[in-house]
TORTORBA-566777 format. One record per atom (N, C-alpha, C): chain; x, y, z; residue number from 1. Coordinates in Angstrom, 2 decimals, m for minus. Last residue first. Layout:
BEGIN
PT c      xx      yy      zz   k
PT A       X       Y       Z NUM
...
This chain:
BEGIN
PT c      xx      yy      zz   k
PT A  120.01   96.38  103.07 157
PT A  120.68   95.93  101.84 157
PT A  119.80   94.97  101.10 157
PT A  118.51   99.25  104.55 156
PT A  118.58   97.80  104.37 156
PT A  119.31   97.50  103.08 156
PT A  118.51  101.72  107.03 155
PT A  118.91  101.34  105.68 155
PT A  119.05   99.83  105.61 155
PT A  116.34  103.83  108.74 154
PT A  117.00  102.53  108.71 154
PT A  117.32  102.19  107.27 154
PT A  116.27  107.01  110.33 153
PT A  116.16  106.20  109.11 153
PT A  116.91  104.88  109.27 153
PT A  116.77  108.60  112.46 152
PT A  115.56  107.78  112.52 152
PT A  115.40  106.87  111.30 152
PT A  118.95  110.17  111.93 151
PT A  119.16  109.07  112.88 151
PT A  117.92  108.19  113.01 151
PT A  117.96  112.16  110.22 150
PT A  118.76  111.06  109.66 150
PT A  118.91  109.90  110.62 150
PT A  114.53  113.01  110.75 149
PT A  115.94  113.17  111.09 149
PT A  116.72  111.95  110.61 149
PT A  112.29  113.40  108.06 148
PT A  112.74  112.55  109.16 148
PT A  114.19  112.89  109.49 148
PT A  110.28  116.22  107.34 147
PT A  111.50  115.47  107.10 147
PT A  111.82  114.60  108.31 147
PT A  108.16  117.59  108.30 146
PT A  107.91  116.69  107.17 146
PT A  109.12  115.82  106.86 146
PT A  109.06  119.38  110.15 145
PT A  108.51  118.12  110.66 145
PT A  108.26  117.12  109.54 145
PT A  109.73  121.52  108.54 144
PT A  110.81  120.78  109.18 144
PT A  110.32  119.43  109.67 144
PT A  107.16  122.40  107.93 143
PT A  108.04  121.94  106.85 143
PT A  109.17  121.10  107.42 143
PT A  106.24  123.18  110.42 142
PT A  105.58  122.04  109.77 142
PT A  106.40  121.52  108.59 142
PT A  107.96  125.36  110.93 141
PT A  108.01  124.17  111.78 141
PT A  107.36  122.97  111.11 141
PT A  109.63  126.84  108.09 140
PT A  108.46  126.72  108.98 140
PT A  108.52  125.39  109.73 140
PT A  112.77  128.28  107.89 139
PT A  111.97  127.11  107.57 139
PT A  110.83  126.99  108.59 139
PT A  114.44  130.28  108.73 138
PT A  113.41  130.63  107.75 138
PT A  112.47  129.49  107.42 138
PT A  116.29  129.06  110.42 137
PT A  115.28  129.92  111.01 137
PT A  114.16  130.28  110.04 137
PT A  117.59  126.12  110.52 136
PT A  117.06  126.97  109.44 136
PT A  115.96  127.86  109.99 136
PT A  118.34  125.07  112.97 135
PT A  119.33  125.11  111.90 135
PT A  118.90  126.04  110.77 135
PT A  116.08  125.09  114.52 134
PT A  117.18  125.97  114.92 134
PT A  118.20  126.12  113.79 134
PT A  114.50  123.10  113.34 133
PT A  114.11  124.51  113.17 133
PT A  115.23  125.48  113.55 133
PT A  116.44  120.59  111.66 132
PT A  115.89  121.14  112.90 132
PT A  115.54  122.61  112.69 132
PT A  117.58  119.35  109.49 131
PT A  116.22  119.87  109.34 131
PT A  115.63  120.40  110.64 131
PT A  120.59  119.50  107.82 130
PT A  120.00  119.37  109.15 130
PT A  118.63  120.06  109.12 130
PT A  121.76  120.15  105.50 129
PT A  120.71  119.14  105.42 129
PT A  120.05  118.89  106.78 129
PT A  123.83  121.80  106.08 128
PT A  122.63  122.43  105.52 128
PT A  121.48  121.44  105.37 128
PT A  125.90  120.17  106.78 127
PT A  125.10  120.74  107.86 127
PT A  123.82  121.39  107.34 127
PT A  127.75  118.58  105.45 126
PT A  126.38  118.65  104.96 126
PT A  125.44  119.18  106.04 126
PT A  131.01  119.32  104.37 125
PT A  130.08  119.16  105.48 125
PT A  128.68  119.33  104.92 125
PT A  133.04  117.61  101.98 124
PT A  132.07  118.65  102.30 124
PT A  131.26  118.30  103.54 124
PT A  136.37  116.65  103.02 123
PT A  135.07  116.31  102.43 123
PT A  134.08  117.40  102.81 123
PT A  139.77  115.99  102.93 122
PT A  138.74  117.02  103.08 122
PT A  137.49  116.63  102.31 122
PT A  142.05  114.19  104.74 121
PT A  141.13  114.11  103.61 121
PT A  140.00  115.09  103.87 121
PT A  145.43  114.90  105.64 120
PT A  144.00  114.93  105.95 120
PT A  143.21  114.83  104.65 120
PT A  148.56  114.24  107.07 119
PT A  147.72  114.18  105.88 119
PT A  146.27  114.13  106.32 119
PT A  151.51  115.76  108.47 118
PT A  150.16  115.20  108.59 118
PT A  149.49  115.17  107.22 118
PT A  154.15  116.48  107.69 117
PT A  153.86  115.97  109.03 117
PT A  152.54  115.25  109.14 117
PT A  156.48  116.16  105.19 116
PT A  155.06  116.38  105.45 116
PT A  154.73  115.71  106.77 116
PT A  159.71  117.72  104.98 115
PT A  158.85  116.59  105.36 115
PT A  157.40  117.02  105.59 115
PT A  160.99  119.26  102.16 114
PT A  160.44  119.53  103.49 114
PT A  159.51  118.38  103.85 114
PT A  163.77  119.66  100.04 113
PT A  162.70  118.79  100.52 113
PT A  162.29  119.17  101.94 113
PT A  165.11  121.12   97.22 112
PT A  164.83  121.36   98.63 112
PT A  163.62  120.51   99.03 112
PT A  167.57  120.73   94.92 111
PT A  166.28  120.18   95.32 111
PT A  166.13  120.35   96.82 111
PT A  169.12  123.06   92.71 110
PT A  169.11  122.40   94.02 110
PT A  167.69  121.92   94.31 110
PT A  169.14  124.70   90.50 109
PT A  169.81  123.41   90.41 109
PT A  169.91  122.67   91.73 109
PT A  167.54  126.89   91.36 108
PT A  168.96  127.08   91.04 108
PT A  169.73  125.75   91.06 108
PT A  165.24  124.80   92.83 107
PT A  165.62  126.19   92.64 107
PT A  167.13  126.27   92.44 107
PT A  162.52  122.74   93.27 106
PT A  163.82  122.86   92.61 106
PT A  164.08  124.34   92.36 106
PT A  160.95  121.36   96.06 105
PT A  161.04  122.51   95.17 105
PT A  162.45  122.53   94.58 105
PT A  158.65  119.06   97.66 104
PT A  159.92  119.46   97.10 104
PT A  159.82  120.66   96.19 104
PT A  157.45  117.48  100.54 103
PT A  157.17  118.43   99.46 103
PT A  158.51  118.94   98.97 103
PT A  157.28  114.03  101.43 102
PT A  157.93  115.33  101.49 102
PT A  157.43  116.18  100.33 102
PT A  156.44  111.20  103.48 101
PT A  156.24  112.05  102.32 101
PT A  156.98  113.36  102.53 101
PT A  156.74  107.83  104.47 100
PT A  157.16  109.22  104.68 100
PT A  156.99  109.99  103.38 100
PT A  153.77  105.79  104.71  99
PT A  155.15  106.03  104.31  99
PT A  155.50  107.48  104.63  99
PT A  151.24  105.83  105.54  98
PT A  151.89  104.52  105.58  98
PT A  153.37  104.62  105.19  98
PT A  149.50  108.05  107.43  97
PT A  150.54  107.96  106.41  97
PT A  151.27  106.63  106.57  97
PT A  146.10  108.16  107.91  96
PT A  147.34  107.57  108.40  96
PT A  148.33  107.46  107.24  96
PT A  144.27  111.06  107.94  95
PT A  144.73  109.98  107.07  95
PT A  146.04  109.46  107.64  95
PT A  141.45  112.53  109.55  94
PT A  142.87  112.18  109.58  94
PT A  143.15  111.00  108.65  94
PT A  139.26  114.67  107.84  93
PT A  139.44  113.46  108.63  93
PT A  140.91  113.08  108.50  93
PT A  137.95  118.04  107.62  92
PT A  138.96  117.00  107.44  92
PT A  138.74  115.78  108.33  92
PT A  135.57  119.75  105.62  91
PT A  136.04  119.35  106.94  91
PT A  136.94  118.13  106.79  91
PT A  134.52  122.54  103.85  90
PT A  135.21  121.25  103.76  90
PT A  135.81  120.95  105.12  90
PT A  131.62  124.25  103.26  89
PT A  132.67  124.03  104.24  89
PT A  133.22  122.62  104.07  89
PT A  130.63  126.53  100.81  88
PT A  130.70  125.12  101.19  88
PT A  131.85  124.97  102.17  88
PT A  128.32  129.22  100.16  87
PT A  129.65  128.65  100.37  87
PT A  129.51  127.21  100.84  87
PT A  125.74  129.75   99.63  86
PT A  126.71  130.68   99.06  86
PT A  128.13  130.13   99.20  86
PT A  122.71  128.08   99.10  85
PT A  124.08  128.01   99.59  85
PT A  124.97  129.01   98.87  85
PT A  119.50  128.83  100.17  84
PT A  120.43  128.87   99.05  84
PT A  121.85  128.93   99.60  84
PT A  117.93  129.05  102.40  83
PT A  118.39  127.70  102.04  83
PT A  119.27  127.67  100.80  83
PT A  117.30  131.69  102.71  82
PT A  117.92  131.01  103.85  82
PT A  118.41  129.62  103.50  82
PT A  115.97  132.49  100.40  81
PT A  117.37  132.87  100.57  81
PT A  118.06  132.12  101.70  81
PT A  113.96  129.97   98.87  80
PT A  114.13  130.95   99.93  80
PT A  115.62  131.23  100.14  80
PT A  114.22  129.53   95.29  79
PT A  114.20  129.03   96.67  79
PT A  114.42  130.17   97.65  79
PT A  114.55  130.31   92.72  78
PT A  113.34  130.79   93.40  78
PT A  113.27  130.33   94.85  78
PT A  116.75  129.00   91.76  77
PT A  116.88  130.44   92.03  77
PT A  115.69  131.00   92.79  77
PT A  117.97  126.09   92.18  76
PT A  116.63  126.65   92.36  76
PT A  116.77  128.12   92.75  76
PT A  120.62  125.67   91.30  75
PT A  119.61  124.62   91.16  75
PT A  118.21  125.19   91.26  75
PT A  122.11  128.19   89.32  74
PT A  121.77  127.70   90.64  74
PT A  120.63  126.70   90.48  74
PT A  124.31  127.80   86.62  73
PT A  122.93  127.96   87.04  73
PT A  122.76  127.41   88.45  73
PT A  126.79  129.52   84.86  72
PT A  126.49  128.54   85.90  72
PT A  125.10  128.83   86.45  72
PT A  127.12  131.61   83.15  71
PT A  127.04  130.27   82.56  71
PT A  126.74  129.19   83.57  71
PT A  128.94  133.54   85.48  70
PT A  128.19  133.46   84.23  70
PT A  128.24  132.05   83.64  70
PT A  129.04  132.09   88.88  69
PT A  129.44  132.96   87.79  69
PT A  128.60  132.78   86.53  69
PT A  128.89  131.04   91.36  68
PT A  127.62  131.35   90.71  68
PT A  127.88  132.26   89.51  68
PT A  130.69  128.82   93.23  67
PT A  130.77  129.65   92.04  67
PT A  129.38  129.80   91.41  67
PT A  130.79  129.06   96.66  66
PT A  130.22  128.30   95.54  66
PT A  130.15  129.25   94.35  66
PT A  133.80  129.55   98.57  65
PT A  132.57  130.06   97.96  65
PT A  132.10  129.13   96.84  65
PT A  134.84  127.51  101.31  64
PT A  135.05  127.95   99.94  64
PT A  133.74  128.46   99.35  64
PT A  136.45  127.03  104.23  63
PT A  135.17  127.55  103.73  63
PT A  135.41  128.14  102.35  63
PT A  137.92  124.31  105.74  62
PT A  138.10  125.34  104.72  62
PT A  136.73  125.74  104.20  62
PT A  139.42  122.93  108.57  61
PT A  138.16  123.31  107.93  61
PT A  138.46  124.43  106.95  61
PT A  141.20  120.31  110.08  60
PT A  141.24  121.46  109.18  60
PT A  139.84  121.68  108.64  60
PT A  142.76  118.84  112.90  59
PT A  141.54  119.09  112.13  59
PT A  141.71  120.36  111.31  59
PT A  144.42  117.93  114.99  58
PT A  144.77  117.68  113.58  58
PT A  143.54  117.78  112.69  58
PT A  144.19  118.63  117.56  57
PT A  143.24  117.62  117.09  57
PT A  143.51  117.21  115.64  57
PT A  146.24  120.53  117.58  56
PT A  146.27  119.42  118.54  56
PT A  145.36  118.28  118.08  56
PT A  145.51  122.38  115.54  55
PT A  146.71  121.56  115.41  55
PT A  146.77  120.38  116.37  55
PT A  142.96  123.23  113.87  54
PT A  143.12  122.82  115.26  54
PT A  144.31  121.87  115.27  54
PT A  142.26  125.82  111.66  53
PT A  143.14  124.70  111.97  53
PT A  143.15  124.48  113.47  53
PT A  140.35  127.20  109.04  52
PT A  140.52  127.01  110.48  52
PT A  141.36  125.75  110.70  52
PT A  139.94  129.65  106.65  51
PT A  140.60  128.37  106.94  51
PT A  140.79  128.31  108.45  51
PT A  137.71  131.34  104.50  50
PT A  138.19  131.12  105.85  50
PT A  138.83  129.73  105.94  50
PT A  137.35  131.58  101.77  49
PT A  136.97  132.70  102.64  49
PT A  137.62  132.57  104.01  49
PT A  139.45  130.56   99.10  48
PT A  138.82  130.26  100.39  48
PT A  138.54  131.53  101.18  48
PT A  140.45  130.32   96.60  47
PT A  139.56  131.46   96.85  47
PT A  138.86  131.31   98.20  47
PT A  141.77  127.97   96.55  46
PT A  142.59  129.16   96.40  46
PT A  141.78  130.43   96.62  46
PT A  139.86  126.02   96.51  45
PT A  140.36  126.43   97.83  45
PT A  141.29  127.63   97.74  45
PT A  138.24  124.89   94.52  44
PT A  138.54  126.32   94.50  44
PT A  139.04  126.82   95.83  44
PT A  137.80  122.19   94.13  43
PT A  136.86  122.94   94.96  43
PT A  137.09  124.45   94.89  43
PT A  138.41  121.03   90.71  42
PT A  138.78  121.35   92.09  42
PT A  137.70  122.16   92.81  42
PT A  138.35  119.02   88.46  41
PT A  137.19  119.76   89.00  41
PT A  137.46  120.13   90.47  41
PT A  140.51  117.49   87.75  40
PT A  140.07  118.48   86.77  40
PT A  138.87  119.31   87.25  40
PT A  140.79  115.63   89.83  39
PT A  141.73  116.76   89.73  39
PT A  141.26  117.86   88.76  39
PT A  137.56  114.89   91.34  38
PT A  138.65  114.59   90.40  38
PT A  139.55  115.82   90.26  38
PT A  136.63  114.56   94.74  37
PT A  136.70  115.41   93.56  37
PT A  137.83  114.95   92.65  37
PT A  136.80  113.10   97.05  36
PT A  135.51  113.10   96.36  36
PT A  135.52  113.94   95.09  36
PT A  139.31  113.43   98.26  35
PT A  138.98  112.14   97.65  35
PT A  137.67  112.13   96.86  35
PT A  141.59  115.52   98.51  34
PT A  140.18  115.73   98.19  34
PT A  139.66  114.47   97.50  34
PT A  144.10  116.26  100.94  33
PT A  143.57  115.38   99.90  33
PT A  142.08  115.65   99.74  33
PT A  146.88  118.01  101.93  32
PT A  145.42  118.08  101.83  32
PT A  144.96  117.23  100.66  32
PT A  149.40  117.67  104.17  31
PT A  149.01  117.23  102.83  31
PT A  147.49  117.20  102.81  31
PT A  150.98  120.15  106.15  30
PT A  149.86  119.24  105.94  30
PT A  149.70  118.92  104.46  30
PT A  153.59  120.82  108.29  29
PT A  153.19  120.83  106.88  29
PT A  152.14  119.75  106.67  29
PT A  154.19  122.87  110.99  28
PT A  153.62  121.59  110.60  28
PT A  153.15  121.71  109.15  28
PT A  156.64  124.48  112.92  27
PT A  155.93  124.41  111.64  27
PT A  155.46  122.99  111.37  27
PT A  158.20  124.87  115.11  26
PT A  156.80  124.49  115.36  26
PT A  155.99  124.34  114.07  26
PT A  160.67  125.72  114.18  25
PT A  160.59  124.41  114.82  25
PT A  159.16  123.95  115.04  25
PT A  160.75  127.10  110.88  24
PT A  160.50  127.25  112.31  24
PT A  160.27  125.89  112.93  24
PT A  161.36  126.35  108.38  23
PT A  160.33  127.38  108.51  23
PT A  160.00  127.66  109.97  23
PT A  163.12  124.27  108.72  22
PT A  163.64  125.51  108.15  22
PT A  162.64  126.66  108.27  22
PT A  162.47  121.76  109.63  21
PT A  162.41  122.86  110.58  21
PT A  162.92  124.17  110.03  21
PT A  164.33  120.37  107.22  20
PT A  163.57  119.97  108.40  20
PT A  163.60  121.10  109.42  20
PT A  165.07  120.30  104.42  19
PT A  164.73  121.53  105.15  19
PT A  163.85  121.20  106.34  19
PT A  167.64  118.79  102.82  18
PT A  166.49  118.50  103.68  18
PT A  166.25  119.71  104.56  18
PT A  168.71  119.04   99.55  17
PT A  168.77  119.66  100.87  17
PT A  167.49  119.32  101.62  17
PT A  170.67  117.72   96.98  16
PT A  169.43  117.60   97.74  16
PT A  169.65  118.17   99.14  16
PT A  171.80  118.62   93.77  15
PT A  172.12  118.54   95.19  15
PT A  170.80  118.55   95.94  15
PT A  171.11  116.70   90.85  14
PT A  170.79  117.82   91.73  14
PT A  171.34  117.56   93.12  14
PT A  171.54  115.97   87.44  13
PT A  171.91  115.65   88.82  13
PT A  171.69  116.89   89.66  13
PT A  169.71  114.87   84.62  12
PT A  170.15  115.96   85.48  12
PT A  170.51  115.41   86.85  12
PT A  169.39  112.58   83.14  11
PT A  169.19  113.86   82.45  11
PT A  169.66  115.05   83.29  11
PT A  170.70  109.45   82.57  10
PT A  170.55  110.49   83.58  10
PT A  170.44  111.82   82.85  10
PT A  168.84  107.14   80.53   9
PT A  170.00  107.98   80.78   9
PT A  169.68  109.02   81.85   9
PT A  167.83  104.41   79.46   8
PT A  167.54  105.09   80.72   8
PT A  168.74  105.94   81.12   8
PT A  168.63  102.94   77.36   7
PT A  167.62  103.96   77.08   7
PT A  167.30  104.80   78.32   7
PT A  170.44  101.20   78.58   6
PT A  170.92  102.07   77.51   6
PT A  169.92  103.20   77.24   6
PT A  169.55   99.40   80.43   5
PT A  169.81  100.76   80.92   5
PT A  170.26  101.71   79.83   5
PT A  169.37   96.84   79.47   4
PT A  168.16   97.63   79.43   4
PT A  168.35   99.06   79.92   4
PT A  171.73   95.44   81.72   3
PT A  171.02   95.35   80.46   3
PT A  169.71   96.14   80.53   3
PT A  173.71   97.86   83.59   2
PT A  172.83   96.69   83.51   2
PT A  172.13   96.66   82.16   2
PT A  177.02   98.79   83.56   1
PT A  175.69   99.16   83.14   1
PT A  174.86   97.90   82.96   1
């Protein structure tokens, strides 16, 4: 026993099982990261309306409803219905895994590990900020012209 190990006791020993392909040979397990949200303020993906996956491109899109429940106030209730958001689409970017990851589950004193194949970072799409008349049929042409398209803006430091 090495010095300092007196306080570091083994509390449980588990048999470990690697479940590589246990869900089918074509199964891909994705790690979903949300870098713009703290853990205490999730997006609510458990209530997702739609999930789209392009496995070859390794792209994920999740459409989540925006909570308008009691006690929550919409920014502008008087705004035109065509510009009030009811849902938010999260779109992925690929994350390079610098190490091997696995998802684990303990059941009946056994640890089951399944390798994670891909990791993606999900961020909100901001398509609602597109000011072209085709993007917002309810927006008048002169209102759309008042906004500069994002590609015409120059940013300086």
